[in-house]
N, C-alpha and C positions, 0 to 999 in steps of 0.2 A: 515841482506839479501840486496846484489844486484847483480843489474842486467845488471849496467849502459855500456851501448855500449860496442862496435860496435854493432850494432842493425842489425839481420835479417830482411830481407823483401821480401812477395812473389809479385808477380806481376799475375792477373786472371784475364781471359777476362770476361766481359757481352756484353752483349747484347747493352749496354747502354756506351760502353766504357771500358777502363781496370781500373781495382781496386787494388788499391796498399795496400797491409796489413804490417805494419810493428809492430814487436814484443817486444815492451818494457818490457816485462817481469809481473810477478803475474798475475794479471787481468789487465792488462794495455796494449789498444791498439792502435793504430795509423791509420788509413786507409785515401789515398787520392782517391777520384772521383770526376772526373768534375771538378778540380782543390780544392777541397772543405777540407780541413782539419775536418777529425771525430774521435775523442777522445772517447775510452770508459773507465771509473773508470781510475781516475790518484791519482797516488803513487809516491812521490819524494825522496823514496827507490831505485826504479828501473832506475830514470831517471832523469837529470835534465832536469825542462822543461822547464827552463830559456833560454837555447838553443836549445828549441823544435820551429815548428811554430805556430803561434797564431793559436787559433781553429775556425771554425766557426759552429761545433757541436760538444756539448759535451755529449754522453750519461754516467748517472752513475746509477749504477743496486742497490745499498742501500747506507747505510750510515756508514757503518763500516770503520775505518780509512785508511786501506790498499785500498781501493776502493774509496774511496775521501778524500782527501786530500788537506784542504782550501789554502793551502801556494802551493802547484804544480796547484792546479786549477788557481790560481791568477796570475801565471805566464803565461799562455797561453787564456786566457780570455780577451775578448777587451769587446767594448759598443756593437758590432755587432755580440756576439758570442750568441747561437742558444743554452742555455742548459734544456735538459731533463731527469726528475728525477723522482724519489718516494716522497711520503709524508714525509716518515723520510729524506728524507735530507734538508728539508726546513728549518729546524735552523742553518746548516751551510752553506748554499749556496743559497743567494739571487735569486728570478729574475728569477726562474724557471718554465719550462713548466710540471707539475705532471701529469703522466701516473701512471694510477691504472692497476693493473692486468686486462688485457683482452680490455686495452684500443686498439684504433687504430689509428692514425692520420696522416698526412703528413709532414714532418717535413724539412723545404728547398728543396721540390721536391722529398722528399725522404719516400714513404710508411714505416710505423714502426710500430709494434705491439707489443704489453705489454705481457710477458707469465711468469704467476707466479715462483715463483722462492722460494725454503722453503726445510727444512729438514722433513722425514719421521723418521728416524730411529738415525742418531747424536744428541744428547742431550749436553747441559752442565752438572755439575754432580746435581744442584738443578732438571734438570726434562724437564728444559725448551728447546727447538728445538735452534740448536745455531742460525736458521736463520727461526723464524714463517712465517707463512700463511702468505700471503696479504703485508710482510712489503719488499720485495724485487722484484724487474721483471728482466728476463731476455727481449734480444729484439731482434725480427726478424727484418733485413731493409733489404731491395728491392732494388738492385742495378740495375736498366733495368729487365730483367728477371732471376737474380738470387740474390736467399734468403739465406742470413747470419743470423743466430741465435747465438748469443753469449748469453750465458746461467744466466752469473752471479753465485752468490752460492745456492748453490740446489744438490737437491738430484734429483735421477732418477722418477719422480713425476709421474702420470697420464700425466699430462697437456704436460710434455714433450713428453713422449711415445704413445701419440696422435698426434704430427705434425705430417704434410707431404709436401713434395716438399722444401726439405732443402738442398740446397748444396753444403754451408760450415757450420758446426758447433764448438763452439768453448764449452768444456764441462769441466769445472772445476774438482780435483781430488787431493783436498787438504788435507789428513787426518788430523783428524778426523773430520773437519766441511764440507767435502760436498760430495765426491763419491771415494768408491774403483775402482780400474781398471773392476772388476767386475762390478758395477755398471754401469760405463760408458759405457761398452761393451753391456752391457743390453737396455740400451738407445739406441745407437746405431744402435742395429741388429731391434731395433724398428722403429725407423722412417728412417734411413738409408741415411746419408747425404752422398752425393759424397767425400766430403772432411771434415775430419774428425783432428781436433789439440786439443787436451790434454791441458789444460793452468790450470795455477794458482794450481801447479801440487808440489808444496815443494820438499819433500823430495821420494812421490812416487815415484817407479821404473816405467817408462814407458815401459818397454821393455814389462810387465805383458797387457800391454794393446795391443800392437802391436802384442803379441803371443794369446791373445784370438779374437782377430779380422784377425788373417792370414788367415783364410778361407773364410771369408765373401766377396766376388766379387763386387764391385763398392763401396766399402767403404776403400778409401785412407785413413791411420791413416799418418799425418804428424808430427812429433817431431819438437818443433822450442825452444829456451830457454824461456822459459815461467813460471820456478820455483816459 
């Protein structure tokens, strides 16, 4: 699997300046805000990180290889990079700030909230969920008055559906590990982000999500190369 460039980029205005979002692929993003390069999840199959800008901040949602790729991580880290991650990431990446579900803190001037990310329905043959409760994070990042939610690997859990005032949301739609289009639509109708990006969607048909939400005024579904 690869979506190696050219990468799509959206530029969105906030009250504190423009936010640039580059869609690297799968669950991986590069955002630029106030001159800072902010990465979410790193995976060398979707981008040659050695050719990307060095990171000021890196957010890791959980320790799975397609979200925490040590080689890719090393390519963008410097001694000044701030790494934010879960307890499960500590064995693979040292020196980070651990955020647990429900934690809030400000990272390099950006308010951050850690939201639970887990499975309710989709499970391994053993009966264990692909992503157990308490192990993964989604993150809400505040850029000026704009709140961006990147959900990580999760389903439409109660904690997600209870969110409010989300301007931009990234919701995963990669079966069987995360959500169906119906689950994503259900979540979006609950907390009503202004802009919804399905991401980490693999072979799932994004048109199904567009159709499910076409009647929902106020929710703009944007499809980018995030398979």
